[in-house]
C-alpha positions in Angstrom: -16.5 74.7 118.7 -14.8 72.3 121.1 -16.6 71.6 124.4 -15.6 69.6 127.5 -18.5 68.2 129.5 -18.2 66.7 132.9 -21.5 64.9 134.0 -21.5 63.6 137.5 -24.5 61.7 138.8 -25.3 59.0 141.3 -27.1 57.9 144.4 -26.7 58.2 148.1 -28.4 55.4 150.1 -30.0 55.6 153.6 -28.0 52.5 154.5 -25.8 50.0 152.7 -26.7 48.9 149.2 -25.7 45.2 148.9 -25.5 45.2 145.1 -26.3 47.6 142.3 -26.8 46.9 138.6 -26.9 49.8 136.1 -26.7 51.2 132.6 -25.1 54.5 131.8 -25.9 56.5 128.6 -23.6 59.4 129.3 -21.0 59.1 126.5 -21.5 61.3 123.4 -21.5 59.7 119.9 -19.6 60.7 116.8 -21.9 62.0 114.1 -21.6 64.2 111.0 -22.2 67.1 113.3 -19.8 66.2 116.1 -16.6 64.3 116.7 -15.8 62.8 120.1 -12.2 63.7 120.7 -12.0 62.0 124.2 -14.4 60.3 126.6 -14.0 58.6 129.9 -16.5 57.1 132.3 -15.6 56.4 135.9 -17.6 54.6 138.5 -17.1 54.6 142.3 -17.0 52.1 143.9 -15.1 50.2 141.3 -17.4 48.0 139.2 -17.4 45.3 136.6 -18.3 46.9 133.3 -19.3 46.0 129.8 -19.7 48.4 126.9 -22.0 48.1 123.8 -24.1 50.0 121.3 -27.8 49.7 121.7 -30.4 49.4 118.9 -30.4 53.2 118.3 -26.6 53.5 118.2 -26.1 54.9 121.7 -22.9 54.1 123.6 -24.0 52.2 126.7 -21.8 51.2 129.7 -23.4 48.4 131.7 -21.9 48.0 135.2 -22.5 46.3 138.5 -21.2 46.8 142.0 -21.5 43.7 144.2 -19.7 45.0 147.3 -21.8 46.8 150.0 -21.7 50.5 149.5 -23.5 53.6 150.8 -23.2 55.7 147.7 -22.6 55.3 143.9 -21.1 58.0 141.7 -20.7 57.9 137.9 -18.6 60.6 136.3 -18.5 61.0 132.5 -15.9 63.3 131.0 -16.0 64.1 127.3 -14.4 66.4 124.8 -16.4 67.0 121.7 -15.7 69.0 118.5 -19.0 70.3 117.1 -19.8 71.7 113.7 -23.6 71.9 113.0 -24.4 73.4 109.6 -27.6 75.3 109.1 -30.6 73.0 108.7 -31.6 72.9 105.0 -35.2 73.9 104.1 -38.0 71.4 104.1 -38.2 69.3 101.0 -39.9 66.0 101.7 -43.6 65.8 100.6 -46.6 64.4 102.4 -46.8 61.6 99.7 -43.1 60.8 100.3 -43.6 60.3 104.0 -46.5 57.9 103.3 -44.3 55.6 101.1 -43.4 52.3 102.6 -39.7 53.2 102.1 -40.1 55.8 104.8 -42.9 54.4 107.0 -41.2 51.0 107.2 -37.7 52.3 107.7 -38.7 54.5 110.6 -41.6 52.6 112.0 -40.4 52.7 115.6 -40.6 56.5 115.3 -44.2 56.5 114.3 -45.7 54.6 117.3 -47.7 56.3 120.0 -47.1 54.8 123.5 -48.6 56.4 126.5 -45.5 58.6 127.2 -45.9 60.5 123.9 -49.6 59.9 123.0 -51.2 63.3 122.4 -54.6 64.2 123.8 -57.5 64.7 121.3 -57.5 68.5 121.5 -53.8 68.6 120.7 -54.2 66.2 117.8 -56.8 68.6 116.4 -54.3 71.5 116.8 -51.7 69.5 115.0 -54.1 68.7 112.1 -54.9 72.4 111.8 -51.2 73.1 111.5 -50.8 70.3 108.9 -53.7 71.8 106.8 -51.9 75.1 106.6 -48.5 73.7 105.7 -47.4 72.8 102.2 -44.7 70.4 103.3 -44.2 68.1 106.4 -41.1 70.0 107.5 -43.1 73.3 107.5 -45.8 71.6 109.7 -43.1 70.2 112.0 -41.6 73.6 112.6 -44.9 75.3 113.1 -45.9 72.6 115.7 -42.7 73.2 117.5 -43.4 76.9 117.7 -46.9 76.2 119.0 -45.6 74.1 121.9 -42.8 76.5 122.7 -45.4 79.3 122.9 -48.1 77.5 124.8 -46.2 75.3 127.2 -44.6 77.1 130.2 -41.2 75.8 131.1 -41.7 75.1 134.8 -39.2 72.9 136.6 -40.7 70.6 139.2 -44.1 70.5 137.6 -43.6 67.0 136.1 -41.3 64.0 136.5 -39.7 61.5 134.1 -42.9 59.4 134.1 -45.3 62.2 133.3 -47.1 61.5 129.9 -47.3 64.2 127.3 -51.0 64.5 127.7 -50.7 65.5 131.4 -48.1 68.2 130.6 -50.4 69.6 127.9 -53.3 69.6 130.2 -51.5 71.8 132.7 -49.7 73.7 130.0 -46.5 73.3 131.9 -43.5 71.0 132.0 -39.8 70.8 131.2 -37.8 70.0 128.1 -38.6 66.3 128.2 -42.4 67.0 128.3 -42.2 69.5 125.4 -40.3 66.9 123.3 -42.7 64.1 124.1 -45.7 66.3 123.2 -44.2 67.4 119.8 -43.2 63.8 119.1 -46.7 62.6 119.6 -48.1 65.4 117.5 -45.7 64.8 114.6 -46.3 61.0 114.7 -50.1 61.5 114.6 -49.5 63.3 111.3 -47.3 60.5 109.9 -44.0 62.4 110.4 -41.3 60.2 112.0 -39.9 61.9 115.1 -37.4 60.9 117.7 -36.2 62.0 121.2 -32.6 63.4 121.5 -30.7 63.8 124.8 -27.5 65.6 125.3 -26.0 68.8 126.6 -25.7 72.5 125.5 -23.6 75.4 126.6 -26.1 78.1 127.9 -24.1 81.1 126.8 -24.8 82.6 123.4 -21.1 83.3 122.8 -19.2 81.0 125.2 -15.9 82.3 126.6 -13.0 80.0 126.0 -11.8 78.4 129.3 -14.8 79.5 131.4 -16.5 76.6 133.2 -20.3 77.0 133.5 -23.1 75.0 135.2 -25.0 73.0 132.6 -27.6 70.3 132.6 -28.8 67.3 130.7 -31.0 68.5 127.9 -33.5 67.2 125.3 -34.7 68.2 121.9 -36.7 66.7 119.0 -35.7 65.6 115.5 -38.1 64.8 112.7 -37.4 63.0 109.4 -37.3 65.2 106.3 -34.9 63.4 104.0 -32.6 63.6 107.0 -33.0 64.3 110.7 -33.9 67.9 111.4 -33.4 69.1 115.1 -35.3 71.7 117.1 -34.8 72.8 120.7 -38.3 73.5 122.1 -37.2 74.9 125.4 -35.1 77.6 123.8 -37.2 77.9 120.6 -34.3 77.5 118.3 -32.4 75.1 116.1 -29.4 73.4 117.9 -26.1 75.1 117.1 -22.4 74.3 117.8 -23.3 74.7 121.5 -25.1 71.4 121.5 -23.7 67.9 122.0 -25.8 64.8 121.3 -25.5 61.7 123.6 -28.5 59.5 122.7 -31.5 59.1 120.5 -34.6 57.0 120.9 -38.4 56.7 120.7 -38.8 58.6 124.0 -37.1 59.3 127.3 -37.2 55.6 128.2 -34.6 54.9 125.5 -32.1 57.5 126.6 -32.0 57.6 130.4 -28.5 58.8 131.4 -28.4 56.4 134.3 -30.8 53.6 135.2 -30.8 50.4 137.2 -31.7 48.6 140.3 -30.1 47.9 143.7 -30.8 45.8 146.8 -30.2 46.5 150.4 -31.0 50.1 151.5 -34.7 51.1 151.7 -34.4 54.5 150.0 -31.9 56.5 148.0 -31.3 60.1 146.9 -30.2 60.9 143.3 -27.9 63.8 142.5 -26.8 65.3 139.2 -24.1 67.8 138.3 -23.1 69.0 134.8 -20.2 71.3 134.0 -19.6 72.6 130.5 -16.4 74.4 129.3 -15.6 75.8 125.8 -12.0 74.8 125.0 -11.7 76.3 121.5 
């Protein structure tokens, strides 16, 4: 499937911003499951830019605007050819995940900072899931199902700084919170897990040429002799409707747009995403 994504985001200030320094992670990456056919990132007002790949392989555009401005808009346009084969069945053993070859290689995906640290009662639930699973991959999928079933998707109930423990306590959150919670649960069991950000076409069978409203999305991947994805919000494995932009330990590593500015006292952020199937 070929998808075009137009992601427009930025800030409107209550006065003049004297200078703005930012990083954009809005350009998809080429992987075995997707090929980036075309990508372009435009910033208004015109900035100075520098592009690089971060530690996790994400395409980053760093830019700065040093002329006074009352708004900042970043538009990322990408065309991506996707081909996601079915996920193979679980095969890694618990003993294999405990080997230094795995634990050392993916050590950053086994840490438990506050954003993903699971509360004690959730850890006990995760341990119960592990006790009933023959293989780590089976436990990972069962834990994903548990969170999908018990955490209500409620926009506005959290923000980007809400820790997983708080979302679990209120049994509500958005895709980011579900991913953080499962990441913490998997890591507490010794299963490397990472955060994935990207986009997906919301239609089950997208119509060629029809533009629809989309949004930035997040799902989880765990290590099982390869990265295995799962979309907790929609309780499914990602298909050709999904496009990956960035991976990392948690949301802090994959923020689409982050930075600082000086001048105006306050700002308002806006985000628009449009997705079109081209073929």
